[in-house]
C-alpha positions, 0 to 999 in steps of 0.5 A: 500500500502506497500513498500514491495508491491512496491518492488514486482511490480518493480521486476515483471517489471524487470523480466516480470516473476512471478517465477524470481521476487519471487526469487529475492524478496525471497518470494514464487510465490503464496505470490507475486501473492497475494500481487500484487492482494491485491495492485491492489484491493486497488488502483482499477487499473490493474498494469500488463496485465497477458494475454501477454507473457511475462508479461507486465505492463498496461499503467497506470501500467507503470506510477505506477511502475515509481513512485514506483521506486522513492518512493523506492529510497527515502526510501533507502535514508532515510535508508541511512540517519539513518545509517549515523546518527547512525554511526556519531561520530561528533557534540555535545552531553550532558552527565549527570553523577550521582554525586556519580560516576562522580569524580572517572570515568569521568576524565579518560573517558574524557582523553580516549575519546579525541583520540577516537572521536576527532570530538565530543564535550561533555558537561558533567553535574554532578547531581543527579538521579532525575535531570538526569531522568528529563533531559532525558525526556525533551531532556536537556540531551542526555545520562546519566551515572547512576545506573539502572534499572530506571523503567521509560517508554520511556528510554533505558538502556545499562548496562556497568558494576557492581560496588560493594559497600564497607564499610568505617570505622574509625580506632576505629571501632570494625571491622577495622581489619577484612578482610570483613564487615558484617552489624551489628545492632550497625552500622545502626543508624550511617549510613551516607547518602547523601542529595537529592541522593534518589536512592543512599540512597535507595540502602544503606538502602536496604543493611542495611535492613532498610526501612527509614533513621534515622532522626539524626546520632548525637544528636547535628547535622543533616547532610546535606551531598552532596559528597562522599568525605565529607562523608568519612571525617566524618567517619574518624572523627568517626561521623558515618559509610558509605557504598560507591561505590568501585571506590570512594576508588580505590586510597585510601592509607588507605586500613584499612578504607574500607572493602569489603563485602563477596560474594554475594557482593552488587553492583549497575548496571551502565548503559548508559541511553537514550530516546527511540528516541536516534539513535546514536548507534555507539557513545554509543558503543564507550562510553561503550567500553571506560568506560570499559577500564577505570575501574580497573581490580578488577571491571572486574573480575567475582564474585558473586554479588547481584544487589541492585535496588532503583526504587522500594524502599518504601523510594525512592518512598516516598522521590520523590513523585511528583518530578519525 
């Protein structure tokens, strides 16, 4: 028994004519007749007396049609409830954001969203990719703003924008006066990475053509770096070089310290990610539009790019084995 079959018998009761009922249901008359026979065969009861003209329901058929109307009414109520939930712009939502993006985008996002969805309350958590994935799977996080694709089952990804990577150099770097940066062997041992940010590190290693990180950038110190800003200051102190997201230098006055790559530029895809059961589609649309409006014009222009993934990186797989 299906909802469609119930719709057919209700339409037949209303029109008492196969052709008119079929037209209302947008199905062929033979198709409607077959479905009626299937339903009657399944329940073992004749719903309509076909010997009468016009067609009329049997005594038991009348009761079945009455119950069918109630079922269809409830089904429509459920559909209406779901639509309202999808379009609901009230309540609470927990938004997780990767730490390599949050400082450079979330302040503008918060400011813009205050007027767009004044009845929504956001709890924003800045953390690493592993924690975001775990939070999405456990329900602790409703939406994550992060680099994709994740390659994780049970998640849905809604791409918002591509963010280019740029090289961050110190003043005495051999390429500090060049317009563009090109990877060279001499820089690779001095590539600065972030502790625990395995997806970010995997992307950096990919760009540099490396399969794993160097154990030491300096003979005397091991670096346990947790923020882009600390990493940039280490570069300024000539303790290494870095490749960082473009948004992290959007307000930099020291324009000679960062260099774009030539086309195709390496980029990371930034998406809103939810569990596959998350239903508030209108909220996702509003968030996506707001994020896009907060971006500088330079990120909205067309250019040739190469998307740098992280979930299939041998480094990432080895570094996160057993933790995700």
